[in-house]
C-alpha positions in Angstrom: 114.4 -117.3 -78.9 114.0 -118.0 -82.6 115.7 -115.4 -85.1 115.0 -114.3 -88.7 117.5 -116.8 -89.9 115.8 -119.6 -88.1 112.6 -118.6 -90.0 114.3 -118.7 -93.2 115.4 -122.3 -92.5 111.9 -123.2 -91.7 110.8 -121.9 -95.1 113.5 -123.5 -96.8 113.0 -126.7 -95.4 109.2 -126.9 -96.3 110.2 -125.8 -99.7 112.5 -128.6 -100.1 110.4 -131.1 -98.5 107.2 -130.3 -100.6 108.9 -129.6 -103.9 109.1 -125.8 -104.2 112.7 -125.1 -104.7 115.9 -127.2 -104.0 119.7 -126.3 -103.7 122.2 -125.1 -104.2 122.2 -126.7 -107.5 123.5 -129.2 -108.5 122.6 -130.8 -105.1 124.3 -134.3 -106.0 127.5 -132.5 -106.7 127.6 -130.3 -103.4 125.8 -127.3 -105.2 126.7 -123.9 -106.3 125.8 -120.9 -104.4 123.5 -118.8 -106.2 121.8 -121.4 -108.3 118.4 -123.1 -107.5 116.2 -125.6 -109.2 112.3 -125.3 -108.9 110.4 -128.4 -108.1 107.2 -128.8 -109.5 105.2 -126.6 -107.2 107.8 -123.8 -107.3 107.5 -123.8 -111.2 103.8 -123.9 -110.8 103.9 -120.8 -108.5 106.2 -119.0 -110.7 104.1 -119.6 -113.6 101.1 -118.1 -111.7 103.1 -115.0 -111.0 104.1 -114.8 -114.6 100.9 -114.9 -115.7 99.7 -112.2 -113.5 102.7 -110.0 -114.6 101.8 -110.2 -118.5 98.3 -109.8 -117.7 99.3 -106.7 -116.1 101.5 -105.6 -118.7 99.1 -106.7 -121.8 96.3 -104.9 -120.2 98.1 -101.6 -119.9 99.5 -101.8 -123.5 102.7 -103.2 -123.4 103.8 -105.7 -125.9 106.1 -108.5 -125.0 109.5 -109.0 -126.9 112.5 -111.4 -126.3 116.0 -111.0 -126.9 119.2 -113.0 -126.6 120.6 -113.5 -123.2 124.1 -113.0 -124.7 125.5 -110.1 -126.4 129.1 -108.8 -127.5 131.2 -106.7 -125.2 130.6 -103.3 -127.1 127.0 -103.5 -126.1 127.9 -103.7 -122.2 130.6 -101.0 -122.8 128.3 -98.5 -124.5 125.4 -99.4 -121.5 127.9 -98.5 -118.9 127.9 -102.2 -117.2 131.4 -102.7 -117.9 132.4 -99.6 -115.6 129.6 -99.4 -113.4 127.7 -102.5 -112.5 129.5 -103.1 -109.6 129.0 -104.4 -105.9 130.7 -102.9 -102.9 132.6 -106.0 -101.3 134.7 -106.4 -98.0 136.7 -109.1 -97.2 137.5 -110.5 -93.6 141.3 -109.9 -92.7 141.0 -113.0 -90.5 139.2 -115.8 -92.5 138.9 -114.4 -95.9 135.2 -114.3 -96.4 133.6 -111.6 -98.6 130.4 -109.8 -97.9 128.4 -107.0 -99.4 129.6 -104.0 -97.4 126.1 -102.3 -98.2 124.3 -105.4 -96.7 126.5 -105.4 -93.6 126.0 -101.9 -92.7 122.1 -101.9 -93.4 121.7 -105.2 -91.3 123.5 -103.5 -88.3 120.8 -101.9 -85.8 122.2 -98.4 -86.3 122.8 -98.9 -90.1 119.4 -99.5 -91.7 118.6 -96.1 -92.9 122.3 -95.5 -94.3 121.9 -95.5 -98.3 124.2 -94.4 -101.1 127.6 -94.2 -99.4 130.8 -94.1 -101.2 133.3 -96.8 -100.8 135.5 -94.7 -98.4 132.2 -93.9 -96.5 131.4 -97.3 -96.4 134.9 -98.6 -94.9 134.5 -95.8 -92.4 131.1 -96.7 -91.2 132.2 -100.4 -90.6 134.8 -99.4 -88.5 132.7 -96.8 -86.8 129.8 -99.5 -86.0 132.5 -102.1 -85.1 130.9 -104.6 -87.5 132.4 -107.9 -87.2 132.6 -110.8 -89.8 129.6 -113.1 -88.9 131.7 -116.3 -89.8 134.8 -115.6 -87.5 134.2 -112.3 -85.8 137.2 -111.1 -87.4 137.4 -107.3 -88.6 137.4 -106.2 -92.2 139.7 -104.4 -94.6 138.6 -101.7 -96.9 135.3 -101.6 -99.3 136.2 -102.5 -102.8 134.4 -102.5 -106.3 133.4 -105.8 -107.9 132.1 -106.1 -111.4 129.2 -108.7 -111.5 129.2 -109.4 -115.3 129.7 -113.1 -116.5 131.9 -113.2 -119.4 132.3 -115.8 -122.2 133.3 -116.0 -125.7 131.7 -116.1 -129.0 133.6 -118.5 -131.6 137.5 -118.3 -130.7 138.1 -114.7 -129.5 135.0 -112.3 -129.5 134.5 -111.5 -126.0 130.8 -111.3 -124.9 128.9 -111.1 -121.5 126.0 -113.0 -120.4 123.2 -110.1 -119.8 122.7 -108.9 -116.1 119.3 -107.8 -116.9 116.7 -107.8 -119.8 116.5 -103.7 -120.2 119.6 -103.0 -122.5 118.5 -105.9 -125.0 115.3 -103.9 -125.3 117.3 -100.6 -126.1 118.9 -102.5 -129.0 115.6 -102.9 -130.6 114.6 -99.2 -130.6 114.9 -98.7 -134.2 112.7 -102.0 -135.1 110.3 -101.0 -132.4 110.0 -97.5 -133.9 109.1 -99.3 -137.3 106.6 -101.6 -135.7 104.8 -99.0 -133.8 104.5 -96.8 -136.9 107.0 -94.1 -135.5 104.6 -93.1 -132.7 105.5 -92.7 -129.3 105.1 -93.8 -126.5 106.4 -97.4 -127.0 105.6 -99.8 -124.2 107.4 -103.5 -124.3 108.4 -105.6 -121.7 110.6 -108.9 -121.5 110.5 -112.1 -119.4 113.6 -113.8 -119.6 116.9 -115.3 -117.9 119.5 -112.8 -116.3 122.9 -113.4 -115.0 124.8 -111.8 -112.2 128.3 -113.2 -111.0 127.8 -112.4 -107.3 131.0 -113.3 -105.6 129.6 -114.8 -102.3 125.6 -115.1 -102.7 123.8 -115.5 -99.4 120.1 -115.3 -98.4 119.2 -118.3 -100.7 116.5 -117.5 -103.3 116.9 -113.6 -102.7 120.3 -113.5 -104.3 121.0 -115.5 -107.4 123.4 -115.9 -109.8 120.7 -117.0 -112.5 117.3 -115.6 -112.3 114.2 -114.8 -114.3 114.2 -111.0 -114.8 111.1 -108.9 -115.6 111.5 -105.5 -117.1 109.0 -103.1 -118.7 110.2 -100.2 -120.8 108.4 -97.0 -121.8 109.8 -94.9 -124.7 108.5 -91.5 -124.7 109.3 -87.8 -125.2 110.5 -85.7 -122.0 107.0 -83.7 -122.9 105.0 -86.8 -122.7 105.8 -87.4 -119.1 103.5 -84.4 -118.0 100.8 -85.1 -120.8 99.9 -88.6 -119.7 96.2 -89.2 -120.0 96.2 -92.8 -118.2 96.9 -91.0 -115.0 93.2 -90.2 -114.6 92.2 -93.5 -114.2 94.2 -94.3 -111.3 94.8 -90.9 -109.5 92.3 -91.7 -106.7 94.2 -94.9 -106.0 95.9 -95.2 -102.7 99.7 -96.5 -102.4 102.2 -96.5 -99.3 104.9 -94.4 -99.8 108.3 -93.5 -98.2 109.6 -90.6 -99.6 113.3 -89.5 -99.3 112.6 -86.5 -97.3 110.9 -88.8 -94.6 114.1 -90.9 -94.5 116.5 -88.0 -94.3 114.6 -87.2 -90.9 115.3 -90.9 -89.8 112.1 -92.2 -90.3 110.8 -95.1 -92.7 107.2 -94.4 -91.6 104.7 -95.2 -94.6 102.1 -92.6 -95.9 99.2 -94.1 -97.6 98.1 -91.4 -100.0 96.3 -91.1 -103.4 98.7 -91.2 -106.5 97.0 -87.3 -106.9 98.2 -86.3 -103.7 101.6 -87.6 -104.1 102.1 -85.7 -107.3 100.8 -82.6 -105.5 103.4 -83.2 -102.8 106.0 -83.3 -105.4 106.8 -86.9 -104.5 106.7 -87.8 -108.2 108.2 -85.7 -110.7 105.4 -86.0 -113.4 102.2 -88.0 -114.3 103.8 -90.7 -116.5 106.3 -91.9 -113.8 103.6 -91.7 -111.2 101.5 -94.0 -113.1 104.4 -96.4 -113.7 105.2 -96.7 -110.2 101.3 -97.6 -109.6 101.6 -100.1 -112.4 104.6 -102.0 -110.5 102.7 -102.0 -107.1 99.4 -103.0 -108.5 101.5 -106.2 -110.1 102.6 -107.1 -106.4 99.4 -106.2 -104.9 97.5 -108.5 -107.5 100.1 -111.5 -106.3 98.3 -111.4 -102.8 100.7 -109.5 -100.8 98.8 -108.0 -97.6 98.7 -104.2 -97.3 100.8 -104.0 -94.5 103.5 -106.2 -96.0 104.6 -103.9 -99.0 105.6 -100.3 -99.3 107.1 -98.2 -101.7 110.6 -96.7 -100.8 112.2 -93.6 -102.9 115.8 -93.8 -103.3 117.7 -91.2 -101.4 119.5 -88.2 -103.7 122.9 -89.9 -103.0 121.7 -93.3 -103.5 120.3 -92.9 -107.2 122.5 -93.8 -110.4 123.9 -90.8 -112.2 121.4 -90.9 -115.0 118.4 -91.4 -112.9 116.0 -88.6 -112.5 113.7 -90.7 -110.1 114.1 -94.1 -108.5 111.6 -96.1 -106.2 111.5 -99.5 -105.1 108.9 -101.8 -103.9 109.9 -103.6 -100.6 108.3 -106.5 -99.0 108.2 -107.3 -95.4 109.5 -110.7 -94.5 110.1 -112.9 -91.3 113.3 -114.4 -92.8 115.0 -111.0 -93.7 113.0 -107.9 -92.9 112.3 -105.6 -95.6 113.4 -106.9 -98.9 113.7 -104.9 -102.2 111.8 -106.8 -104.6 111.2 -104.2 -107.7 113.0 -101.0 -109.1 110.9 -98.3 -110.9 113.4 -95.8 -112.7 113.3 -92.6 -114.7 116.2 -93.4 -116.6 115.9 -89.8 -118.9 117.5 -90.4 -122.3 120.7 -91.9 -121.0 120.5 -95.4 -122.5 119.6 -94.5 -126.0 121.8 -91.7 -126.0 124.8 -94.2 -125.2 123.8 -96.7 -127.7 123.5 -93.9 -130.5 127.0 -92.9 -129.6 128.6 -96.4 -129.5 126.7 -97.8 -132.7 126.6 -94.8 -134.8 122.8 -95.6 -135.5 120.1 -92.9 -135.5 118.4 -93.9 -132.2 116.0 -90.7 -132.2 113.1 -89.4 -133.6 112.4 -86.0 -135.4 110.3 -83.4 -133.4 109.8 -80.4 -135.5 112.5 -81.6 -137.9 115.1 -81.8 -135.1 116.7 -85.2 -133.6 115.2 -85.9 -130.1 116.5 -89.0 -128.4 113.6 -90.5 -126.1 113.4 -90.9 -122.5 112.8 -94.4 -120.9 110.8 -95.5 -117.9 111.7 -98.7 -116.3 109.8 -101.4 -114.3 112.4 -104.3 -113.3 112.4 -107.1 -111.0 113.4 -110.8 -110.6 110.3 -113.4 -110.2 112.3 -115.5 -107.7 112.2 -112.7 -105.0 108.3 -112.4 -104.6 107.9 -116.1 -104.8 110.2 -116.6 -101.8 108.3 -113.4 -100.2 105.1 -115.1 -100.9 105.9 -118.3 -99.3 107.5 -116.5 -96.2 104.5 -114.3 -95.8 102.0 -117.2 -96.1 103.4 -119.8 -93.7 101.1 -120.3 -90.7 101.2 -122.9 -88.1 99.2 -124.0 -84.9 99.3 -127.2 -82.8 97.7 -129.3 -85.5 99.0 -128.4 -88.8 101.1 -126.1 -90.7 99.8 -124.4 -93.9 100.5 -121.9 -96.7 97.6 -119.1 -96.9 98.4 -118.4 -100.5 95.9 -116.2 -102.2 93.8 -118.9 -104.1 94.7 -117.2 -107.4 98.5 -117.9 -107.1 98.2 -121.2 -105.3 100.3 -124.0 -107.1 97.6 -126.4 -106.7 94.1 -124.8 -106.6 92.1 -128.0 -106.0 92.7 -131.3 -104.7 89.9 -134.2 -105.2 89.7 -137.2 -102.8 87.7 -140.2 -103.0 86.7 -140.7 -99.5 87.9 -144.5 -99.6 89.7 -146.4 -102.5 86.8 -148.2 -103.5 85.6 -148.7 -107.3 82.1 -147.0 -106.2 83.7 -143.8 -105.4 87.0 -143.8 -107.5 84.8 -143.6 -110.6 82.8 -140.8 -110.0 85.9 -138.9 -108.3 87.9 -139.4 -111.4 84.8 -138.1 -113.5 85.1 -135.1 -111.3 88.7 -134.5 -111.1 88.5 -134.4 -115.0 85.8 -132.1 -115.1 87.9 -129.8 -112.8 91.0 -130.2 -114.6 89.3 -129.3 -118.2 88.0 -126.1 -116.7 91.8 -125.0 -116.5 92.2 -125.1 -112.8 95.4 -126.9 -111.5 94.2 -130.0 -109.9 95.5 -133.2 -107.9 94.2 -136.3 -107.4 94.9 -138.0 -104.1 93.5 -141.6 -102.7 96.5 -142.4 -100.5 96.3 -142.4 -96.9 93.5 -141.2 -94.2 91.3 -138.4 -95.5 92.8 -136.1 -92.6 96.5 -137.1 -93.5 95.4 -136.1 -97.4 94.2 -132.6 -95.9 97.3 -131.9 -94.2 99.4 -132.7 -97.3 97.5 -130.2 -99.3 97.5 -127.6 -96.4 101.2 -127.7 -96.3 101.4 -126.8 -100.0 99.0 -124.0 -99.9 95.9 -125.7 -101.9 92.9 -123.8 -101.0 90.0 -126.3 -102.0 89.8 -130.1 -101.1 86.6 -132.0 -103.0 85.7 -135.0 -101.2 83.6 -137.9 -102.9 81.5 -139.9 -100.7 78.8 -142.4 -100.8 76.4 -139.6 -100.5 77.7 -138.3 -104.0 76.6 -141.6 -105.5 73.0 -141.0 -103.8 72.4 -137.4 -104.4 75.0 -136.2 -106.4 76.6 -133.5 -103.8 80.5 -133.4 -102.7 81.8 -131.8 -100.1 84.2 -128.4 -100.4 86.6 -128.0 -97.7 88.1 -124.5 -97.5 92.0 -124.5 -96.3 92.2 -121.6 -93.9 89.0 -122.2 -91.7 88.6 -125.9 -92.7 84.8 -125.1 -92.9 83.1 -127.3 -95.1 80.2 -127.3 -97.4 78.3 -129.5 -99.7 77.7 -128.5 -103.2 75.8 -130.5 -106.1 78.5 -132.0 -108.8 76.7 -129.9 -111.4 77.6 -126.7 -109.7 81.1 -127.7 -108.6 83.0 -126.2 -111.3 81.5 -122.7 -111.4 81.4 -122.6 -107.6 85.2 -123.2 -107.5 86.0 -120.8 -110.4 83.9 -118.2 -108.3 86.0 -118.9 -105.3 89.3 -119.0 -107.0 89.0 -116.6 -110.2 86.3 -114.2 -109.0 87.2 -114.2 -105.2 84.1 -115.1 -103.9 84.2 -115.6 -100.2 83.6 -119.3 -98.8 81.3 -118.1 -96.1 79.2 -116.7 -98.9 78.4 -120.0 -100.4 75.0 -121.2 -99.6 
């Protein structure tokens, strides 16, 4: 019988074979866990996701910024990362292997719903559940804290750290942002950039990296603005799959598919602005092509939340490799961040309300791009007796169209190249392939998730028509080359169903 880990090996093997990702990197020197290289198709897929993310933020009136990835020590002291950015680690007393204690507990059949335990409680729970070392079946010692910050130096002696997320570097810009936005709140900005976490012993491949691309959107607003959020009207009837903390406390993770408005009425969200923020994050993942039964929003238990968090929800994606995977966090951070930096920097990180200084609150969306990238591959994998294929949504497929001359003959090569150039100029990512049998070329494209293949044959010369073959159904229709580009754009960008083509 196959296991979840077996399926992860299947996905990883396909990814390495077809150029999605390779690693651990650098492979030729044996690799360092927590680092992976994106191949050509992985980079295309990541670009697609970032395009969706940017479009969603921009449409919602966020502005993109970019800040350095290294900051002096005082920044991370002020932010609380030096004292609080910890993982609970436990070491095997027999072989010395280290593991995240919370992951060990949550992966146990009786430990899935356990969240927010203290170090002592985790140590006791590992003993109670008789959890053994996966490497040697040894016993574990006490759970301890480990700081994930990557330390470096500026010049000869100034201590600095690589950022573990992009949010803090956004907070440092508050005074500049206040001027840019003419001192009007709310202020909405986002960053997409590198972040670093010195995981002690990274596992689960692309899901836990030491270097990754972080996405974070920040809303600076007054506390009163949270209840007076006009944009909520546009999405209040949209349904979202929620697992509130009250449900979890009853020992269940059943999903409630209810509207945003109903969630507010039930008290699942404390205010309209935060509800809108949660929905925005959910919509981003929905636009990436996840099916409705593959995604849920889980609220943090009360003892699971950071001390400054008024509320926190995670977007989780169901995978065949690792079960439910946390992919995004949405947090109401209150005034914690700006208040801390105001105290440590001595700067006026506040605005005047009725002539009194008020430190704004922050709502945050945060996730790493590599996690949904892997989860999409995991969910897209399909196989039957004849072939393997990736059922990517056409909008995010790395290669969107492949062009084949039926035979490598001059009469077919010339029109095939012309058609390839026309599709490429339209902005669709297109590959030209004239190597091997037509069946073998179809299989190659299926395996990397290309939704549509165009075949140029001798009828093309006679009547100007070409064959469009759809990946999932393997059905084919003939379309005149004059309508080909517009037809492909309808299929890919406007999501017209292939079966609806004439």
